[in-house]
HTML snippet that shows the backbone in 3Dmol.js (N, CA, C, O; Angstrom):
<script src="https://3Dmol.org/build/3Dmol-min.js"></script>
<div id="view" style="width:600px;height:400px;position:relative"></div>
<script>
const pdb = `
ATOM      1  N   MET A   1      -1.453  -2.612   0.430  1.00  0.00           N
ATOM      2  CA  MET A   1      -1.218  -1.206   0.312  1.00  0.00           C
ATOM      3  C   MET A   1      -0.001  -0.864   1.151  1.00  0.00           C
ATOM      4  O   MET A   1       0.226  -1.463   2.202  1.00  0.00           O
ATOM      5  N   ALA A   2       0.766   0.082   0.693  1.00  0.00           N
ATOM      6  CA  ALA A   2       1.939   0.517   1.444  1.00  0.00           C
ATOM      7  C   ALA A   2       2.012   2.036   1.400  1.00  0.00           C
ATOM      8  O   ALA A   2       1.864   2.651   0.344  1.00  0.00           O
ATOM      9  N   CYS A   3       2.241   2.620   2.555  1.00  0.00           N
ATOM     10  CA  CYS A   3       2.460   4.060   2.681  1.00  0.00           C
ATOM     11  C   CYS A   3       3.937   4.221   2.992  1.00  0.00           C
ATOM     12  O   CYS A   3       4.423   3.700   3.996  1.00  0.00           O
ATOM     13  N   MET A   4       4.654   4.940   2.137  1.00  0.00           N
ATOM     14  CA  MET A   4       6.092   5.034   2.355  1.00  0.00           C
ATOM     15  C   MET A   4       6.651   6.347   1.840  1.00  0.00           C
ATOM     16  O   MET A   4       6.054   7.020   0.999  1.00  0.00           O
ATOM     17  N   SER A   5       7.792   6.682   2.360  1.00  0.00           N
ATOM     18  CA  SER A   5       8.511   7.871   1.926  1.00  0.00           C
ATOM     19  C   SER A   5       9.848   7.424   1.351  1.00  0.00           C
ATOM     20  O   SER A   5      10.656   6.799   2.038  1.00  0.00           O
ATOM     21  N   LEU A   6      10.064   7.747   0.106  1.00  0.00           N
ATOM     22  CA  LEU A   6      11.342   7.445  -0.550  1.00  0.00           C
ATOM     23  C   LEU A   6      11.874   8.726  -1.166  1.00  0.00           C
ATOM     24  O   LEU A   6      11.192   9.376  -1.958  1.00  0.00           O
ATOM     25  N   ASN A   7      13.080   9.080  -0.803  1.00  0.00           N
ATOM     26  CA  ASN A   7      13.715  10.294  -1.307  1.00  0.00           C
ATOM     27  C   ASN A   7      12.860  11.534  -1.048  1.00  0.00           C
ATOM     28  O   ASN A   7      12.812  12.446  -1.874  1.00  0.00           O
ATOM     29  N   GLY A   8      12.185  11.561   0.103  1.00  0.00           N
ATOM     30  CA  GLY A   8      11.389  12.715   0.478  1.00  0.00           C
ATOM     31  C   GLY A   8      10.007  12.771  -0.137  1.00  0.00           C
ATOM     32  O   GLY A   8       9.247  13.696   0.151  1.00  0.00           O
ATOM     33  N   ASN A   9       9.658  11.805  -0.978  1.00  0.00           N
ATOM     34  CA  ASN A   9       8.331  11.758  -1.597  1.00  0.00           C
ATOM     35  C   ASN A   9       7.480  10.705  -0.908  1.00  0.00           C
ATOM     36  O   ASN A   9       7.841   9.529  -0.877  1.00  0.00           O
ATOM     37  N   VAL A  10       6.340  11.131  -0.352  1.00  0.00           N
ATOM     38  CA  VAL A  10       5.423  10.215   0.322  1.00  0.00           C
ATOM     39  C   VAL A  10       4.410   9.723  -0.694  1.00  0.00           C
ATOM     40  O   VAL A  10       3.875  10.508  -1.477  1.00  0.00           O
ATOM     41  N   ASN A  11       4.145   8.426  -0.683  1.00  0.00           N
ATOM     42  CA  ASN A  11       3.219   7.850  -1.654  1.00  0.00           C
ATOM     43  C   ASN A  11       2.533   6.617  -1.064  1.00  0.00           C
ATOM     44  O   ASN A  11       3.062   5.954  -0.172  1.00  0.00           O
ATOM     45  N   VAL A  12       1.348   6.336  -1.586  1.00  0.00           N
ATOM     46  CA  VAL A  12       0.633   5.109  -1.262  1.00  0.00           C
ATOM     47  C   VAL A  12       0.636   4.259  -2.523  1.00  0.00           C
ATOM     48  O   VAL A  12       0.328   4.754  -3.607  1.00  0.00           O
ATOM     49  N   VAL A  13       0.981   2.991  -2.390  1.00  0.00           N
ATOM     50  CA  VAL A  13       1.001   2.098  -3.544  1.00  0.00           C
ATOM     51  C   VAL A  13       0.336   0.776  -3.194  1.00  0.00           C
ATOM     52  O   VAL A  13       0.296   0.368  -2.033  1.00  0.00           O
ATOM     53  N   MET A  14      -0.181   0.124  -4.215  1.00  0.00           N
ATOM     54  CA  MET A  14      -0.701  -1.231  -4.062  1.00  0.00           C
ATOM     55  C   MET A  14       0.460  -2.188  -4.307  1.00  0.00           C
ATOM     56  O   MET A  14       1.258  -2.000  -5.225  1.00  0.00           O
ATOM     57  N   ALA A  15       0.536  -3.211  -3.475  1.00  0.00           N
ATOM     58  CA  ALA A  15       1.611  -4.187  -3.602  1.00  0.00           C
ATOM     59  C   ALA A  15       1.036  -5.574  -3.340  1.00  0.00           C
ATOM     60  O   ALA A  15      -0.074  -5.720  -2.828  1.00  0.00           O
ATOM     61  N   TYR A  16       1.808  -6.576  -3.699  1.00  0.00           N
ATOM     62  CA  TYR A  16       1.378  -7.966  -3.560  1.00  0.00           C
ATOM     63  C   TYR A  16       2.507  -8.759  -2.920  1.00  0.00           C
ATOM     64  O   TYR A  16       3.657  -8.679  -3.350  1.00  0.00           O
ATOM     65  N   ASN A  17       2.168  -9.523  -1.890  1.00  0.00           N
ATOM     66  CA  ASN A  17       3.151 -10.392  -1.240  1.00  0.00           C
ATOM     67  C   ASN A  17       2.987 -11.809  -1.743  1.00  0.00           C
ATOM     68  O   ASN A  17       1.880 -12.345  -1.785  1.00  0.00           O
ATOM     69  N   GLU A  18       4.098 -12.407  -2.124  1.00  0.00           N
ATOM     70  CA  GLU A  18       4.113 -13.815  -2.518  1.00  0.00           C
ATOM     71  C   GLU A  18       5.281 -14.455  -1.788  1.00  0.00           C
ATOM     72  O   GLU A  18       6.442 -14.162  -2.071  1.00  0.00           O
ATOM     73  N   GLY A  19       4.963 -15.328  -0.850  1.00  0.00           N
ATOM     74  CA  GLY A  19       6.022 -15.886  -0.009  1.00  0.00           C
ATOM     75  C   GLY A  19       6.616 -14.765   0.823  1.00  0.00           C
ATOM     76  O   GLY A  19       5.892 -14.051   1.515  1.00  0.00           O
ATOM     77  N   LYS A  20       7.924 -14.608   0.760  1.00  0.00           N
ATOM     78  CA  LYS A  20       8.590 -13.540   1.506  1.00  0.00           C
ATOM     79  C   LYS A  20       8.953 -12.368   0.608  1.00  0.00           C
ATOM     80  O   LYS A  20       9.702 -11.481   1.016  1.00  0.00           O
ATOM     81  N   SER A  21       8.429 -12.360  -0.609  1.00  0.00           N
ATOM     82  CA  SER A  21       8.724 -11.284  -1.552  1.00  0.00           C
ATOM     83  C   SER A  21       7.557 -10.318  -1.643  1.00  0.00           C
ATOM     84  O   SER A  21       6.397 -10.711  -1.513  1.00  0.00           O
ATOM     85  N   ASN A  22       7.872  -9.055  -1.866  1.00  0.00           N
ATOM     86  CA  ASN A  22       6.865  -8.021  -2.038  1.00  0.00           C
ATOM     87  C   ASN A  22       7.093  -7.351  -3.378  1.00  0.00           C
ATOM     88  O   ASN A  22       8.222  -7.018  -3.739  1.00  0.00           O
ATOM     89  N   GLU A  23       6.013  -7.159  -4.103  1.00  0.00           N
ATOM     90  CA  GLU A  23       6.103  -6.552  -5.429  1.00  0.00           C
ATOM     91  C   GLU A  23       5.094  -5.417  -5.520  1.00  0.00           C
ATOM     92  O   GLU A  23       3.897  -5.632  -5.330  1.00  0.00           O
ATOM     93  N   ILE A  24       5.572  -4.210  -5.810  1.00  0.00           N
ATOM     94  CA  ILE A  24       4.675  -3.079  -6.046  1.00  0.00           C
ATOM     95  C   ILE A  24       4.070  -3.270  -7.430  1.00  0.00           C
ATOM     96  O   ILE A  24       4.783  -3.550  -8.394  1.00  0.00           O
ATOM     97  N   LEU A  25       2.754  -3.118  -7.522  1.00  0.00           N
ATOM     98  CA  LEU A  25       2.083  -3.321  -8.802  1.00  0.00           C
ATOM     99  C   LEU A  25       2.553  -2.305  -9.836  1.00  0.00           C
ATOM    100  O   LEU A  25       2.912  -1.179  -9.491  1.00  0.00           O
ATOM    101  N   THR A  26       2.547  -2.704 -11.095  1.00  0.00           N
ATOM    102  CA  THR A  26       2.928  -1.805 -12.183  1.00  0.00           C
ATOM    103  C   THR A  26       2.083  -0.544 -12.131  1.00  0.00           C
ATOM    104  O   THR A  26       2.606   0.562 -12.270  1.00  0.00           O
ATOM    105  N   ASN A  27       0.785  -0.703 -11.932  1.00  0.00           N
ATOM    106  CA  ASN A  27      -0.110   0.427 -11.699  1.00  0.00           C
ATOM    107  C   ASN A  27      -0.247   0.566 -10.185  1.00  0.00           C
ATOM    108  O   ASN A  27      -1.183   0.032  -9.589  1.00  0.00           O
ATOM    109  N   GLY A  28       0.680   1.277  -9.573  1.00  0.00           N
ATOM    110  CA  GLY A  28       0.752   1.378  -8.122  1.00  0.00           C
ATOM    111  C   GLY A  28      -0.463   1.998  -7.469  1.00  0.00           C
ATOM    112  O   GLY A  28      -0.674   1.822  -6.269  1.00  0.00           O
ATOM    113  N   GLN A  29      -1.270   2.723  -8.233  1.00  0.00           N
ATOM    114  CA  GLN A  29      -2.455   3.375  -7.689  1.00  0.00           C
ATOM    115  C   GLN A  29      -3.720   2.564  -7.945  1.00  0.00           C
ATOM    116  O   GLN A  29      -4.822   3.053  -7.694  1.00  0.00           O
ATOM    117  N   TYR A  30      -3.586   1.331  -8.440  1.00  0.00           N
ATOM    118  CA  TYR A  30      -4.723   0.483  -8.789  1.00  0.00           C
ATOM    119  C   TYR A  30      -5.688   0.333  -7.624  1.00  0.00           C
ATOM    120  O   TYR A  30      -5.297  -0.121  -6.549  1.00  0.00           O
ATOM    121  N   GLY A  31      -6.945   0.710  -7.827  1.00  0.00           N
ATOM    122  CA  GLY A  31      -7.977   0.548  -6.818  1.00  0.00           C
ATOM    123  C   GLY A  31      -7.981   1.591  -5.718  1.00  0.00           C
ATOM    124  O   GLY A  31      -8.794   1.508  -4.797  1.00  0.00           O
ATOM    125  N   LEU A  32      -7.083   2.580  -5.793  1.00  0.00           N
ATOM    126  CA  LEU A  32      -6.982   3.596  -4.755  1.00  0.00           C
ATOM    127  C   LEU A  32      -7.499   4.938  -5.254  1.00  0.00           C
ATOM    128  O   LEU A  32      -7.261   5.320  -6.399  1.00  0.00           O
ATOM    129  N   THR A  33      -8.215   5.655  -4.374  1.00  0.00           N
ATOM    130  CA  THR A  33      -8.677   7.016  -4.681  1.00  0.00           C
ATOM    131  C   THR A  33      -8.529   7.861  -3.426  1.00  0.00           C
ATOM    132  O   THR A  33      -8.177   7.358  -2.358  1.00  0.00           O
ATOM    133  N   ASP A  34      -8.799   9.135  -3.569  1.00  0.00           N
ATOM    134  CA  ASP A  34      -8.774  10.074  -2.431  1.00  0.00           C
ATOM    135  C   ASP A  34      -7.473   9.992  -1.637  1.00  0.00           C
ATOM    136  O   ASP A  34      -7.492  10.024  -0.407  1.00  0.00           O
ATOM    137  N   ILE A  35      -6.356   9.889  -2.332  1.00  0.00           N
ATOM    138  CA  ILE A  35      -5.054   9.731  -1.673  1.00  0.00           C
ATOM    139  C   ILE A  35      -4.581  11.071  -1.126  1.00  0.00           C
ATOM    140  O   ILE A  35      -4.549  12.077  -1.834  1.00  0.00           O
ATOM    141  N   LYS A  36      -4.214  11.057   0.156  1.00  0.00           N
ATOM    142  CA  LYS A  36      -3.637  12.232   0.808  1.00  0.00           C
ATOM    143  C   LYS A  36      -2.395  11.766   1.565  1.00  0.00           C
ATOM    144  O   LYS A  36      -2.439  10.771   2.288  1.00  0.00           O
ATOM    145  N   THR A  37      -1.295  12.485   1.397  1.00  0.00           N
ATOM    146  CA  THR A  37      -0.050  12.098   2.063  1.00  0.00           C
ATOM    147  C   THR A  37       0.602  13.327   2.681  1.00  0.00           C
ATOM    148  O   THR A  37       0.374  14.457   2.248  1.00  0.00           O
ATOM    149  N   ALA A  38       1.416  13.084   3.698  1.00  0.00           N
ATOM    150  CA  ALA A  38       2.169  14.163   4.335  1.00  0.00           C
ATOM    151  C   ALA A  38       3.348  13.563   5.084  1.00  0.00           C
ATOM    152  O   ALA A  38       3.344  12.389   5.453  1.00  0.00           O
ATOM    153  N   GLN A  39       4.346  14.391   5.295  1.00  0.00           N
ATOM    154  CA  GLN A  39       5.474  14.011   6.141  1.00  0.00           C
ATOM    155  C   GLN A  39       5.721  15.186   7.081  1.00  0.00           C
ATOM    156  O   GLN A  39       6.049  16.287   6.640  1.00  0.00           O
ATOM    157  N   VAL A  40       5.560  14.940   8.392  1.00  0.00           N
ATOM    158  CA  VAL A  40       5.684  15.981   9.403  1.00  0.00           C
ATOM    159  C   VAL A  40       6.629  15.500  10.487  1.00  0.00           C
ATOM    160  O   VAL A  40       6.404  14.458  11.103  1.00  0.00           O
ATOM    161  N   ASP A  41       7.680  16.260  10.716  1.00  0.00           N
ATOM    162  CA  ASP A  41       8.662  15.910  11.764  1.00  0.00           C
ATOM    163  C   ASP A  41       9.156  14.473  11.635  1.00  0.00           C
ATOM    164  O   ASP A  41       9.306  13.774  12.637  1.00  0.00           O
ATOM    165  N   GLY A  42       9.406  14.037  10.415  1.00  0.00           N
ATOM    166  CA  GLY A  42       9.945  12.700  10.171  1.00  0.00           C
ATOM    167  C   GLY A  42       8.912  11.589  10.188  1.00  0.00           C
ATOM    168  O   GLY A  42       9.257  10.429   9.960  1.00  0.00           O
ATOM    169  N   GLN A  43       7.656  11.912  10.451  1.00  0.00           N
ATOM    170  CA  GLN A  43       6.588  10.915  10.464  1.00  0.00           C
ATOM    171  C   GLN A  43       5.833  10.958   9.134  1.00  0.00           C
ATOM    172  O   GLN A  43       5.577  12.036   8.600  1.00  0.00           O
ATOM    173  N   VAL A  44       5.483   9.804   8.610  1.00  0.00           N
ATOM    174  CA  VAL A  44       4.783   9.686   7.337  1.00  0.00           C
ATOM    175  C   VAL A  44       3.311   9.416   7.602  1.00  0.00           C
ATOM    176  O   VAL A  44       2.968   8.561   8.419  1.00  0.00           O
ATOM    177  N   TYR A  45       2.444  10.142   6.914  1.00  0.00           N
ATOM    178  CA  TYR A  45       0.998   9.978   7.071  1.00  0.00           C
ATOM    179  C   TYR A  45       0.362   9.766   5.706  1.00  0.00           C
ATOM    180  O   TYR A  45       0.677  10.470   4.746  1.00  0.00           O
ATOM    181  N   CYS A  46      -0.534   8.792   5.629  1.00  0.00           N
ATOM    182  CA  CYS A  46      -1.252   8.513   4.389  1.00  0.00           C
ATOM    183  C   CYS A  46      -2.705   8.198   4.701  1.00  0.00           C
ATOM    184  O   CYS A  46      -3.010   7.524   5.685  1.00  0.00           O
ATOM    185  N   SER A  47      -3.585   8.689   3.864  1.00  0.00           N
ATOM    186  CA  SER A  47      -4.988   8.264   3.926  1.00  0.00           C
ATOM    187  C   SER A  47      -5.441   8.042   2.492  1.00  0.00           C
ATOM    188  O   SER A  47      -4.960   8.690   1.562  1.00  0.00           O
ATOM    189  N   PHE A  48      -6.376   7.113   2.330  1.00  0.00           N
ATOM    190  CA  PHE A  48      -6.843   6.763   0.992  1.00  0.00           C
ATOM    191  C   PHE A  48      -8.112   5.950   1.111  1.00  0.00           C
ATOM    192  O   PHE A  48      -8.463   5.472   2.189  1.00  0.00           O
ATOM    193  N   THR A  49      -8.787   5.802   0.003  1.00  0.00           N
ATOM    194  CA  THR A  49      -9.938   4.916  -0.105  1.00  0.00           C
ATOM    195  C   THR A  49      -9.555   3.806  -1.067  1.00  0.00           C
ATOM    196  O   THR A  49      -8.975   4.056  -2.123  1.00  0.00           O
ATOM    197  N   ARG A  50      -9.885   2.576  -0.692  1.00  0.00           N
ATOM    198  CA  ARG A  50      -9.567   1.427  -1.543  1.00  0.00           C
ATOM    199  C   ARG A  50     -10.861   0.769  -1.994  1.00  0.00           C
ATOM    200  O   ARG A  50     -11.799   0.619  -1.211  1.00  0.00           O
ATOM    201  N   GLN A  51     -10.905   0.378  -3.261  1.00  0.00           N
ATOM    202  CA  GLN A  51     -12.061  -0.363  -3.755  1.00  0.00           C
ATOM    203  C   GLN A  51     -12.216  -1.628  -2.920  1.00  0.00           C
ATOM    204  O   GLN A  51     -11.224  -2.234  -2.514  1.00  0.00           O
ATOM    205  N   SER A  52     -13.457  -2.024  -2.664  1.00  0.00           N
ATOM    206  CA  SER A  52     -13.656  -3.208  -1.823  1.00  0.00           C
ATOM    207  C   SER A  52     -13.295  -4.503  -2.549  1.00  0.00           C
ATOM    208  O   SER A  52     -12.976  -5.504  -1.907  1.00  0.00           O
ATOM    209  N   VAL A  53     -13.344  -4.491  -3.887  1.00  0.00           N
ATOM    210  CA  VAL A  53     -12.985  -5.683  -4.656  1.00  0.00           C
ATOM    211  C   VAL A  53     -11.891  -5.320  -5.656  1.00  0.00           C
ATOM    212  O   VAL A  53     -12.059  -4.410  -6.468  1.00  0.00           O
ATOM    213  N   THR A  54     -10.780  -6.031  -5.592  1.00  0.00           N
ATOM    214  CA  THR A  54      -9.699  -5.868  -6.572  1.00  0.00           C
ATOM    215  C   THR A  54      -9.222  -7.251  -6.992  1.00  0.00           C
ATOM    216  O   THR A  54      -9.418  -8.238  -6.283  1.00  0.00           O
ATOM    217  N   GLU A  55      -8.596  -7.301  -8.149  1.00  0.00           N
ATOM    218  CA  GLU A  55      -8.036  -8.562  -8.644  1.00  0.00           C
ATOM    219  C   GLU A  55      -6.566  -8.341  -8.953  1.00  0.00           C
ATOM    220  O   GLU A  55      -6.202  -7.449  -9.719  1.00  0.00           O
ATOM    221  N   ILE A  56      -5.732  -9.169  -8.343  1.00  0.00           N
ATOM    222  CA  ILE A  56      -4.289  -9.095  -8.546  1.00  0.00           C
ATOM    223  C   ILE A  56      -3.791 -10.489  -8.870  1.00  0.00           C
ATOM    224  O   ILE A  56      -4.021 -11.429  -8.110  1.00  0.00           O
ATOM    225  N   LYS A  57      -3.115 -10.623  -9.988  1.00  0.00           N
ATOM    226  CA  LYS A  57      -2.571 -11.915 -10.433  1.00  0.00           C
ATOM    227  C   LYS A  57      -3.644 -12.995 -10.424  1.00  0.00           C
ATOM    228  O   LYS A  57      -3.415 -14.102  -9.937  1.00  0.00           O
ATOM    229  N   ASN A  58      -4.805 -12.671 -10.958  1.00  0.00           N
ATOM    230  CA  ASN A  58      -5.942 -13.581 -11.065  1.00  0.00           C
ATOM    231  C   ASN A  58      -6.512 -14.018  -9.715  1.00  0.00           C
ATOM    232  O   ASN A  58      -7.243 -15.006  -9.643  1.00  0.00           O
ATOM    233  N   ILE A  59      -6.187 -13.295  -8.655  1.00  0.00           N
ATOM    234  CA  ILE A  59      -6.753 -13.556  -7.335  1.00  0.00           C
ATOM    235  C   ILE A  59      -7.653 -12.376  -6.978  1.00  0.00           C
ATOM    236  O   ILE A  59      -7.225 -11.223  -7.030  1.00  0.00           O
ATOM    237  N   VAL A  60      -8.900 -12.670  -6.614  1.00  0.00           N
ATOM    238  CA  VAL A  60      -9.846 -11.621  -6.240  1.00  0.00           C
ATOM    239  C   VAL A  60      -9.757 -11.392  -4.730  1.00  0.00           C
ATOM    240  O   VAL A  60      -9.867 -12.331  -3.941  1.00  0.00           O
ATOM    241  N   PHE A  61      -9.560 -10.144  -4.344  1.00  0.00           N
ATOM    242  CA  PHE A  61      -9.531  -9.735  -2.946  1.00  0.00           C
ATOM    243  C   PHE A  61     -10.809  -8.949  -2.679  1.00  0.00           C
ATOM    244  O   PHE A  61     -10.957  -7.815  -3.136  1.00  0.00           O
ATOM    245  N   ASN A  62     -11.726  -9.553  -1.940  1.00  0.00           N
ATOM    246  CA  ASN A  62     -13.027  -8.950  -1.672  1.00  0.00           C
ATOM    247  C   ASN A  62     -13.101  -8.598  -0.186  1.00  0.00           C
ATOM    248  O   ASN A  62     -13.321  -9.469   0.656  1.00  0.00           O
ATOM    249  N   LEU A  63     -12.917  -7.325   0.122  1.00  0.00           N
ATOM    250  CA  LEU A  63     -12.909  -6.895   1.522  1.00  0.00           C
ATOM    251  C   LEU A  63     -14.284  -6.970   2.159  1.00  0.00           C
ATOM    252  O   LEU A  63     -14.392  -7.004   3.385  1.00  0.00           O
ATOM    253  N   ALA A  64     -15.345  -6.995   1.344  1.00  0.00           N
ATOM    254  CA  ALA A  64     -16.703  -7.047   1.879  1.00  0.00           C
ATOM    255  C   ALA A  64     -17.085  -8.458   2.323  1.00  0.00           C
ATOM    256  O   ALA A  64     -17.805  -8.621   3.307  1.00  0.00           O
ATOM    257  N   ASP A  65     -16.613  -9.470   1.613  1.00  0.00           N
ATOM    258  CA  ASP A  65     -17.045 -10.845   1.887  1.00  0.00           C
ATOM    259  C   ASP A  65     -15.992 -11.731   2.543  1.00  0.00           C
ATOM    260  O   ASP A  65     -16.339 -12.717   3.193  1.00  0.00           O
ATOM    261  N   ASP A  66     -14.720 -11.401   2.385  1.00  0.00           N
ATOM    262  CA  ASP A  66     -13.650 -12.238   2.925  1.00  0.00           C
ATOM    263  C   ASP A  66     -13.030 -11.565   4.143  1.00  0.00           C
ATOM    264  O   ASP A  66     -13.171 -10.357   4.333  1.00  0.00           O
ATOM    265  N   ARG A  67     -12.339 -12.359   4.975  1.00  0.00           N
ATOM    266  CA  ARG A  67     -11.668 -11.814   6.149  1.00  0.00           C
ATOM    267  C   ARG A  67     -10.185 -11.652   5.848  1.00  0.00           C
ATOM    268  O   ARG A  67      -9.550 -12.531   5.265  1.00  0.00           O
ATOM    269  N   PHE A  68      -9.650 -10.510   6.258  1.00  0.00           N
ATOM    270  CA  PHE A  68      -8.232 -10.217   6.080  1.00  0.00           C
ATOM    271  C   PHE A  68      -7.697  -9.656   7.390  1.00  0.00           C
ATOM    272  O   PHE A  68      -8.464  -9.142   8.204  1.00  0.00           O
ATOM    273  N   HIS A  69      -6.412  -9.751   7.595  1.00  0.00           N
ATOM    274  CA  HIS A  69      -5.756  -9.188   8.772  1.00  0.00           C
ATOM    275  C   HIS A  69      -4.935  -7.986   8.322  1.00  0.00           C
ATOM    276  O   HIS A  69      -4.206  -8.050   7.332  1.00  0.00           O
ATOM    277  N   LEU A  70      -5.063  -6.897   9.058  1.00  0.00           N
ATOM    278  CA  LEU A  70      -4.299  -5.700   8.770  1.00  0.00           C
ATOM    279  C   LEU A  70      -2.934  -5.837   9.429  1.00  0.00           C
ATOM    280  O   LEU A  70      -2.839  -6.026  10.642  1.00  0.00           O
ATOM    281  N   MET A  71      -1.883  -5.743   8.631  1.00  0.00           N
ATOM    282  CA  MET A  71      -0.530  -5.836   9.145  1.00  0.00           C
ATOM    283  C   MET A  71       0.089  -4.447   9.099  1.00  0.00           C
ATOM    284  O   MET A  71       0.098  -3.788   8.059  1.00  0.00           O
ATOM    285  N   LEU A  72       0.598  -4.021  10.229  1.00  0.00           N
ATOM    286  CA  LEU A  72       1.259  -2.717  10.306  1.00  0.00           C
ATOM    287  C   LEU A  72       2.737  -2.940  10.546  1.00  0.00           C
ATOM    288  O   LEU A  72       3.139  -3.856  11.263  1.00  0.00           O
ATOM    289  N   ALA A  73       3.532  -2.091   9.937  1.00  0.00           N
ATOM    290  CA  ALA A  73       4.973  -2.165  10.133  1.00  0.00           C
ATOM    291  C   ALA A  73       5.490  -0.734  10.345  1.00  0.00           C
ATOM    292  O   ALA A  73       4.919   0.228   9.832  1.00  0.00           O
ATOM    293  N   ARG A  74       6.546  -0.622  11.085  1.00  0.00           N
ATOM    294  CA  ARG A  74       7.100   0.686  11.362  1.00  0.00           C
ATOM    295  C   ARG A  74       8.607   0.574  11.291  1.00  0.00           C
ATOM    296  O   ARG A  74       9.195  -0.408  11.742  1.00  0.00           O
ATOM    297  N   GLY A  75       9.227   1.598  10.715  1.00  0.00           N
ATOM    298  CA  GLY A  75      10.676   1.600  10.664  1.00  0.00           C
ATOM    299  C   GLY A  75      11.172   2.286   9.409  1.00  0.00           C
ATOM    300  O   GLY A  75      10.378   2.704   8.566  1.00  0.00           O
ATOM    301  N   PRO A  76      12.454   2.400   9.286  1.00  0.00           N
ATOM    302  CA  PRO A  76      13.028   3.091   8.133  1.00  0.00           C
ATOM    303  C   PRO A  76      12.887   2.267   6.845  1.00  0.00           C
ATOM    304  O   PRO A  76      12.858   1.037   6.865  1.00  0.00           O
ATOM    305  N   ALA A  77      12.803   2.987   5.745  1.00  0.00           N
ATOM    306  CA  ALA A  77      12.812   2.358   4.430  1.00  0.00           C
ATOM    307  C   ALA A  77      14.080   2.796   3.699  1.00  0.00           C
ATOM    308  O   ALA A  77      14.480   3.958   3.757  1.00  0.00           O
ATOM    309  N   SER A  78      14.683   1.864   3.030  1.00  0.00           N
ATOM    310  CA  SER A  78      15.899   2.162   2.291  1.00  0.00           C
ATOM    311  C   SER A  78      15.843   1.439   0.954  1.00  0.00           C
ATOM    312  O   SER A  78      15.705   0.216   0.914  1.00  0.00           O
ATOM    313  N   GLN A  79      15.947   2.176  -0.129  1.00  0.00           N
ATOM    314  CA  GLN A  79      15.909   1.608  -1.474  1.00  0.00           C
ATOM    315  C   GLN A  79      14.692   0.716  -1.668  1.00  0.00           C
ATOM    316  O   GLN A  79      14.790  -0.371  -2.239  1.00  0.00           O
ATOM    317  N   GLY A  80      13.535   1.189  -1.185  1.00  0.00           N
ATOM    318  CA  GLY A  80      12.293   0.463  -1.377  1.00  0.00           C
ATOM    319  C   GLY A  80      12.108  -0.733  -0.457  1.00  0.00           C
ATOM    320  O   GLY A  80      11.192  -1.527  -0.671  1.00  0.00           O
ATOM    321  N   LYS A  81      12.934  -0.884   0.544  1.00  0.00           N
ATOM    322  CA  LYS A  81      12.833  -2.032   1.464  1.00  0.00           C
ATOM    323  C   LYS A  81      12.664  -1.539   2.882  1.00  0.00           C
ATOM    324  O   LYS A  81      12.560  -2.344   3.807  1.00  0.00           O
TER     325      LYS A  81
END
`;
const viewer = $3Dmol.createViewer("view");
viewer.addModel(pdb, "pdb");
viewer.setStyle({}, {cartoon: {color: "spectrum"}});
viewer.zoomTo();
viewer.render();
</script>
């Protein structure tokens, strides 16, 4: 999942990392509900609910049964990067 502001529009999207590449899913809202976004004083805020089980590129991501690490990043975004 990625929370980002591009051209003044804040959005949450589902994305997939493969190696060092990141790809936003064609259906960027896949598995996400209750999305709320805001931008206040240059800070971006996002909240959402994610389905506990999703399948991306024939890989099942089960947040209930498998262990994952939450990675946070901070900094400017430019042209989707």
